[in-house]
C-alpha positions, 0 to 999 in steps of 0.5 A, spaced: 500 500 500 502 507 498 501 512 504 499 519 504 501 524 510 499 531 510 503 536 515 501 543 517 505 549 519 504 551 526 500 558 524 496 554 519 498 558 513 502 552 509 500 545 508 504 540 505 502 533 503 507 527 501 506 521 498 510 514 497 506 511 491 511 505 489 505 500 489 501 505 485 505 506 480 507 499 480 500 497 479 500 502 473 506 498 470 503 491 471 496 493 468 499 497 462 505 493 461 508 500 459 514 503 456 519 506 462 517 513 459 510 512 460 510 509 466 514 515 469 509 520 466 503 516 468 506 515 475 507 522 476 500 524 474 497 519 478 501 521 484 499 528 483 492 527 482 492 523 488 495 529 492 490 534 489 484 529 491 486 527 498 482 531 503 476 533 498 471 535 503 466 529 502 467 522 502 464 521 495 467 527 492 472 526 486 477 529 482 479 528 474 485 530 471 486 530 464 493 531 461 493 532 453 499 535 451 500 533 443 505 528 445 506 520 443 503 518 449 496 521 447 492 523 453 492 521 460 486 521 464 487 520 472 481 520 477 482 520 485 477 519 490 477 524 497 482 519 500 487 519 495 486 512 491 487 513 484 486 510 477 488 512 470 487 511 463 493 511 458 492 512 451 498 509 448 502 505 453 508 504 449 512 510 447 520 509 445 523 516 445 531 518 446 533 520 453 533 528 454 539 532 455 540 530 462 540 523 460 533 522 464 527 519 461 524 524 457 517 525 460 516 532 457 517 529 450 512 523 451 507 528 454 508 534 449 508 541 451 502 543 446 496 542 449 492 543 456 491 540 463 484 540 465 481 538 472 474 536 473 472 536 481 465 532 482 463 535 489 455 533 488 453 539 485 448 540 479 455 541 475 462 539 476 467 544 477 472 544 471 478 548 470 483 548 464 490 551 463 495 550 458 501 545 459 507 549 461 512 544 461 510 537 460 513 535 466 507 534 470 509 537 477 510 544 474 503 543 470 499 542 476 503 548 480 501 552 474 494 550 474 493 551 481 496 558 481 492 560 475 485 556 475 484 556 483 489 562 485 493 557 490 500 558 490 503 552 490 509 547 489 509 540 487 515 535 486 513 528 483 518 523 481 518 516 478 524 511 478 524 506 473 529 500 473 532 497 466 527 491 467 521 496 467 520 495 474 518 501 478 524 502 484 521 508 487 515 513 486 513 519 490 511 526 490 509 532 495 504 538 494 505 544 498 499 549 498 500 556 501 494 560 504 493 567 503 495 569 510 502 566 509 507 571 511 513 573 506 518 570 511 514 564 511 514 564 503 521 565 503 522 559 508 518 554 504 522 557 498 529 555 501 526 548 503 525 546 496 532 549 494 535 544 499 531 538 498 534 533 493 529 530 488 523 525 491 526 519 488 533 520 491 530 522 498 526 515 497 532 511 495 535 514 502 530 511 506 526 517 507 518 516 508 512 520 506 512 523 513 519 525 512 519 529 506 512 533 508 516 535 514 522 537 510 518 541 506 515 545 512 522 545 516 523 551 520 515 552 521 514 548 526 510 543 522 505 537 525 502 531 522 495 532 520 493 526 517 496 519 515 493 514 510 494 508 506 492 509 499 492 504 493 490 504 485 483 503 486 478 502 480 471 502 481 468 499 475 463 493 476 458 489 471 452 493 473 456 500 471 457 497 464 450 494 464 448 501 465 452 504 459 450 499 454 443 500 456 444 508 454 446 506 447 439 504 446 435 499 443 437 500 435 445 500 437 444 494 442 440 490 436 446 491 431 451 489 436 447 483 438 447 481 430 454 482 429 457 478 434 456 473 439 455 477 445 459 483 447 465 483 451 467 490 454 474 492 457 475 497 463 480 502 460 482 503 467 484 496 470 483 492 463 478 487 467 473 484 461 466 484 462 462 479 458 455 479 456 452 473 452 446 474 447 441 472 452 444 478 457 444 483 451 436 481 450 435 483 457 439 489 456 435 491 450 428 490 454 431 495 459 433 500 454 425 499 451 423 502 458 
């Protein structure tokens, strides 16, 4: 299981959430059988979305983050619940491109820089809240930071990292999200900036044995931080046969009749976990009757 820890400064002006997402990103790689750079991109977005979703006000609230940068990976769509549990859909799981100028996986090259990051918050209202800003780098952490500053007017700092081994297994994965509230002092902001400058990369810290709590406390060093929350998080898909039944019924009688004639039943695959749901001709006939009601 992964873990999210949230800390807060003594004056409650700054909050930092940090995640150890090794198990989550390993599951992403297992489901998608993705190439190294796609695992890194999808893993970063999953952890960033988890950090944004963690702490939504109501249990049923969800947040969806879509990254469409025009790169070879295509679109990435990630959903988090209010506990930070995530699932992600990857359009093109196999992308092979050269390393970047620093000799590292070229996540920005895979994602692309010509597109948008879209955030949809479903908080049980009539219409979900939607915000969208241009992608600024394709590195994902910077794009989340830019979104929060521009669309939600929340000054933030985000760091995300995924370390993939030569055999494509995931060695480390983690991240942090610092959010500064309006009443934070200049001294507080300066302290945060200095802390970030001193911190090594997230994957380096994890390789050194640092925990999510260690990282969250390091980010708020000098501000007398305390731990607010400490939760287990996981890759969690909420698909079900009943949900796909409703989706098929929504196609209508005409479309279902056509599908019934064209093939021996219907097989539907979940884009988030690859689970298959099979509907026989008899099953489809029942759905047709439901569609007529």
